[in-house]
Legacy VTK file of the C-alpha trace (Angstrom):
# vtk DataFile Version 3.0
C-alpha trace
ASCII
DATASET POLYDATA
POINTS 368 float
-46.862 141.128 28.103
-46.392 137.402 27.736
-46.255 135.060 30.670
-42.607 134.185 29.916
-41.519 137.846 30.196
-43.311 138.220 33.509
-41.539 135.169 34.865
-38.113 136.475 33.683
-38.615 139.866 35.389
-39.649 138.232 38.628
-36.501 136.090 38.507
-34.252 139.115 37.860
-35.540 141.117 40.846
-34.093 138.773 43.519
-30.760 138.720 41.671
-30.626 142.564 41.677
-31.457 142.621 45.382
-28.724 140.083 46.058
-26.137 142.121 44.102
-27.000 145.289 46.042
-26.833 143.393 49.309
-23.491 141.816 48.441
-22.039 145.167 47.342
-23.285 146.878 50.506
-21.906 144.145 52.730
-18.563 144.267 50.909
-18.321 148.030 51.362
-19.217 147.736 55.056
-16.639 144.973 55.521
-14.006 147.057 53.726
-14.810 150.048 55.947
-14.578 147.930 59.111
-11.261 146.389 58.009
-9.842 149.804 57.066
-10.866 151.416 60.348
-9.601 148.443 62.366
-6.289 148.460 60.492
-5.892 152.190 61.063
-6.618 151.865 64.789
-4.263 148.913 65.268
-1.473 150.371 63.117
-1.639 153.614 65.096
-0.514 151.592 68.104
1.980 149.254 66.392
3.467 151.563 63.740
2.539 155.124 64.807
3.185 157.788 62.185
3.271 161.571 62.027
3.877 164.232 59.421
4.485 166.804 62.149
8.248 166.519 62.607
10.946 169.187 62.527
14.719 169.149 62.344
16.242 170.560 65.537
19.804 171.447 66.507
22.001 173.772 68.502
21.970 177.305 67.128
24.583 179.494 68.796
24.561 183.274 68.598
28.244 184.182 68.574
29.057 187.359 70.482
32.503 188.906 70.870
33.765 189.394 74.393
35.852 192.425 73.406
35.177 195.415 71.161
37.163 196.524 68.150
37.336 196.823 64.396
36.957 193.571 62.482
40.277 192.897 60.796
39.424 189.712 58.892
36.511 187.312 58.387
37.782 183.787 57.816
34.426 181.994 57.638
32.284 181.884 54.508
28.477 181.856 54.679
27.041 178.326 55.000
30.454 176.703 54.439
31.437 173.846 56.743
34.006 174.607 59.428
35.678 172.362 61.963
35.833 172.846 65.706
38.370 175.519 66.718
38.723 176.902 63.182
39.200 180.683 63.197
35.977 182.452 62.238
36.799 186.097 62.775
39.692 188.304 63.854
39.239 191.584 65.699
42.168 193.989 65.350
44.469 192.938 68.236
46.937 195.847 68.227
45.558 197.789 71.186
45.142 194.566 73.178
48.752 193.577 72.499
49.800 197.002 73.744
47.691 196.488 76.870
49.509 193.181 77.546
52.920 194.847 77.124
51.901 197.635 79.484
50.668 195.154 82.080
53.907 193.144 81.847
55.989 196.303 82.201
53.951 197.430 85.183
54.428 194.061 86.850
58.200 194.196 86.297
58.401 197.721 87.669
56.357 196.710 90.683
58.638 193.719 91.227
61.690 195.906 91.044
60.178 198.206 93.617
59.940 195.346 96.083
63.370 194.009 95.045
62.158 190.816 93.332
62.651 189.015 90.014
59.298 188.751 88.194
60.123 186.656 85.080
58.897 183.409 86.635
55.703 185.051 87.863
54.944 186.454 84.397
55.450 183.014 82.815
53.295 181.327 85.461
50.579 183.956 85.026
50.555 183.343 81.252
50.167 179.614 81.903
47.229 180.264 84.226
45.538 182.533 81.684
45.841 179.840 78.993
44.392 177.247 81.373
41.463 179.524 82.286
40.635 180.084 78.600
40.689 176.329 77.944
38.498 175.734 81.008
35.976 178.338 79.861
35.746 176.783 76.382
35.478 173.241 77.766
32.628 174.179 80.108
30.747 176.155 77.448
30.945 173.369 74.875
30.429 170.657 77.469
27.098 172.112 78.578
25.684 171.666 75.072
27.001 168.124 74.665
25.761 166.988 78.087
22.344 168.542 77.430
22.101 166.526 74.210
23.302 163.413 76.022
20.326 163.719 78.381
18.052 163.634 75.330
19.950 160.662 73.921
21.051 162.575 70.834
24.763 161.928 71.458
26.278 158.696 72.753
27.326 158.004 76.335
30.937 157.721 75.199
30.773 161.284 73.814
29.345 162.473 77.121
32.099 160.652 79.044
34.744 162.206 76.788
33.248 165.646 77.421
33.266 165.140 81.194
36.889 163.991 80.993
37.794 167.115 79.014
36.129 169.341 81.620
37.889 167.496 84.446
41.241 167.872 82.685
40.683 171.605 82.162
39.854 171.989 85.861
43.015 170.079 86.781
45.104 172.243 84.440
43.781 175.387 86.135
44.622 174.021 89.572
48.102 173.074 88.375
48.676 176.529 86.858
47.468 178.195 90.040
49.899 176.070 92.045
52.776 177.062 89.746
51.866 180.716 90.124
51.776 180.444 93.897
55.159 178.719 93.805
56.623 181.520 91.675
55.122 184.148 93.980
56.506 182.420 97.057
60.010 182.680 95.597
59.621 186.449 95.663
59.611 186.330 99.447
56.972 186.937 102.074
56.996 190.671 101.596
56.622 190.534 97.824
54.157 187.637 97.785
51.526 189.520 99.737
52.312 192.924 98.280
49.060 194.575 97.145
50.759 196.290 94.224
52.025 192.968 92.860
48.596 191.375 93.290
46.981 194.250 91.408
49.572 194.137 88.634
49.075 190.378 88.236
45.311 190.765 87.884
45.754 193.522 85.300
48.109 191.298 83.301
45.675 188.381 83.448
42.821 190.587 82.207
44.966 191.983 79.383
45.973 188.472 78.291
42.349 187.299 78.355
41.211 190.276 76.286
43.936 189.633 73.711
42.949 185.972 73.357
39.317 187.000 72.834
40.124 189.060 69.735
40.081 185.766 67.818
36.723 183.972 67.543
36.838 180.211 67.020
34.222 177.708 65.872
32.715 176.122 69.019
32.029 172.837 67.178
31.767 171.336 63.709
29.154 173.267 61.785
28.600 176.320 59.648
28.009 180.047 59.850
24.673 181.240 58.547
23.021 184.643 58.203
26.443 186.287 57.870
26.135 189.992 57.053
29.565 191.279 58.041
32.484 192.771 56.205
36.040 193.573 57.199
36.221 197.032 58.729
32.936 196.745 60.601
32.997 197.456 64.317
32.328 194.653 66.764
30.815 195.561 70.117
31.315 193.277 73.098
28.135 191.351 73.883
26.380 192.163 70.588
25.658 189.216 68.247
27.878 189.078 65.171
26.951 185.805 63.492
24.843 182.674 63.867
26.552 179.314 64.205
24.752 176.030 63.500
26.222 172.810 64.869
26.008 169.992 62.336
27.150 166.964 64.337
24.253 167.140 66.771
21.124 167.532 64.649
18.039 165.576 65.654
14.338 165.306 64.874
11.526 166.435 67.132
8.438 164.453 66.074
5.033 165.291 67.546
2.832 162.225 67.990
-0.756 162.047 69.147
-0.933 161.169 72.809
-3.006 158.053 72.117
-0.251 156.773 69.765
2.474 156.688 72.429
1.413 153.517 74.236
3.998 151.194 72.691
6.781 153.682 71.853
9.978 153.282 73.876
13.584 154.439 73.674
15.585 152.433 71.150
12.681 151.701 68.772
13.613 151.731 65.095
12.451 154.733 63.096
12.202 155.444 59.393
12.221 159.046 58.188
11.300 160.798 54.958
12.896 164.239 54.787
11.225 166.854 52.613
14.751 167.931 51.635
15.430 164.495 50.082
12.341 163.268 48.187
12.320 159.602 47.220
14.757 158.601 49.986
14.172 157.277 53.489
16.623 157.209 56.390
17.039 155.137 59.532
16.895 156.435 63.068
16.064 155.467 66.632
13.861 156.877 69.371
16.032 158.720 71.896
13.453 159.909 74.402
9.832 160.885 74.940
9.068 164.188 76.640
7.273 163.911 79.969
4.930 166.807 79.306
4.025 169.897 77.322
2.631 173.316 78.168
-1.133 173.375 77.621
-2.110 176.980 78.323
-2.755 176.673 82.050
-2.165 180.066 83.646
-3.347 179.791 87.241
-2.073 182.402 89.687
-1.995 182.385 93.452
-5.007 184.091 94.940
-7.191 183.534 91.866
-9.611 180.840 90.816
-8.556 178.280 88.237
-9.213 179.235 84.633
-10.812 176.277 82.843
-10.967 176.342 79.060
-14.197 174.994 77.589
-13.889 172.172 75.052
-15.940 172.756 71.923
-17.162 170.058 69.580
-18.081 166.414 69.935
-14.464 165.184 70.042
-11.761 167.065 71.927
-8.478 167.948 70.270
-5.775 165.311 70.554
-2.714 166.425 72.483
0.608 165.939 70.733
3.746 164.963 72.655
7.316 165.500 71.380
9.443 162.430 70.684
13.178 162.988 70.147
14.661 160.944 67.304
18.345 160.405 66.570
19.447 159.909 62.958
21.714 156.919 62.383
22.962 157.754 58.893
25.628 160.427 58.228
24.076 161.042 54.799
20.846 162.129 56.496
22.648 164.595 58.762
24.262 166.205 55.703
20.795 166.784 54.232
19.158 168.107 57.378
18.413 171.802 57.789
17.160 173.223 61.080
13.424 173.821 60.790
13.102 171.372 57.902
10.074 169.077 57.896
9.845 165.310 57.797
7.463 162.357 57.990
8.218 159.701 60.583
7.131 156.143 61.310
8.141 154.169 64.408
8.316 150.378 64.419
7.397 149.375 67.964
7.600 145.607 67.490
8.358 142.698 65.169
4.921 142.451 63.546
5.927 141.524 59.994
2.609 142.461 58.347
2.240 145.910 59.896
5.954 146.666 59.522
5.652 145.845 55.812
2.637 148.148 55.527
4.568 150.869 57.370
7.579 150.557 55.066
5.310 150.830 52.030
3.629 153.914 53.513
6.834 155.805 54.344
8.299 155.091 50.895
5.105 156.310 49.254
5.164 159.480 51.362
8.792 160.052 50.413
7.916 159.863 46.719
5.034 162.294 47.179
7.561 164.786 48.620
8.488 165.560 45.012
5.149 167.284 44.459
4.331 168.665 47.922
LINES 1 369
368 0 1 2 3 4 5 6 7 8 9 10 11 12 13 14 15 16 17 18 19 20 21 22 23 24 25 26 27 28 29 30 31 32 33 34 35 36 37 38 39 40 41 42 43 44 45 46 47 48 49 50 51 52 53 54 55 56 57 58 59 60 61 62 63 64 65 66 67 68 69 70 71 72 73 74 75 76 77 78 79 80 81 82 83 84 85 86 87 88 89 90 91 92 93 94 95 96 97 98 99 100 101 102 103 104 105 106 107 108 109 110 111 112 113 114 115 116 117 118 119 120 121 122 123 124 125 126 127 128 129 130 131 132 133 134 135 136 137 138 139 140 141 142 143 144 145 146 147 148 149 150 151 152 153 154 155 156 157 158 159 160 161 162 163 164 165 166 167 168 169 170 171 172 173 174 175 176 177 178 179 180 181 182 183 184 185 186 187 188 189 190 191 192 193 194 195 196 197 198 199 200 201 202 203 204 205 206 207 208 209 210 211 212 213 214 215 216 217 218 219 220 221 222 223 224 225 226 227 228 229 230 231 232 233 234 235 236 237 238 239 240 241 242 243 244 245 246 247 248 249 250 251 252 253 254 255 256 257 258 259 260 261 262 263 264 265 266 267 268 269 270 271 272 273 274 275 276 277 278 279 280 281 282 283 284 285 286 287 288 289 290 291 292 293 294 295 296 297 298 299 300 301 302 303 304 305 306 307 308 309 310 311 312 313 314 315 316 317 318 319 320 321 322 323 324 325 326 327 328 329 330 331 332 333 334 335 336 337 338 339 340 341 342 343 344 345 346 347 348 349 350 351 352 353 354 355 356 357 358 359 360 361 362 363 364 365 366 367
């Protein structure tokens, strides 16, 4: 080998070493930057793919028994609040009302009193009691969602006003009934037979009103396996009702990602139901705790679960998210999955990275 070749090889060896060193340093720097970015972004723009659509699912049960005369609702078709869903044959309940009215009139005649005003006042009270029952039942759901921040404060205030009005209507109807009863005279007013007849009439009127089942809110009937002619038993579920105006997302974030999340933060969502599209939302609330398998009982020692592995499992905490776009609510199905990113601040760089990530995830929903 010539001297020139030996010199060339010796010159190439340092260059090779330098290239390996540069490549290694570049890879290490890239790894450090990637890990640092991931750690920082997990605090500034926390993300999760563990999110589910939640909503109010109501098991509708009849309060009276009878043969189903007609089914007005269609499976999975939208219905509005107070639309008729189902009609139980009312004939025997109408007869019961007529009997109760006749009994009350006969009883009134026996004590020498006119009962027309009492019957009218009793009907007014029954109507008010039905409205009060519906207002309280629907109000409980709305107020529960208001506590989570899913519905607005104005909706909650409207609901409270409706409940208050229904209570006032009942009090007013009760006063009218007492006034009508007082006109009968002291003997008739306190007559046990009249009191019994009034209660029987009220029960008959309530039972008749309950032969018609109404939609408790805007939504749809699902899992409908009924046909006209079937028998409905009081207290047994007939159909499942899903409210559509009050759907929300329950997103489960790692506990160490919650540090900067607060109510009102902007959220971007990619629904599996709508690949290629993202939707806006806001953080409504963060749960204060979750069940973690603790099962201590009085009189026994604490049961401590051993943690296996070098790193312990990360606890996930539910975050309630309200959707801001009506189009998203139309596409949501209870139990459906979604990816979520929360923008906890005004960091332009990380917010841009987060927007790119959620749009990329949404596109990948086509093939998941």
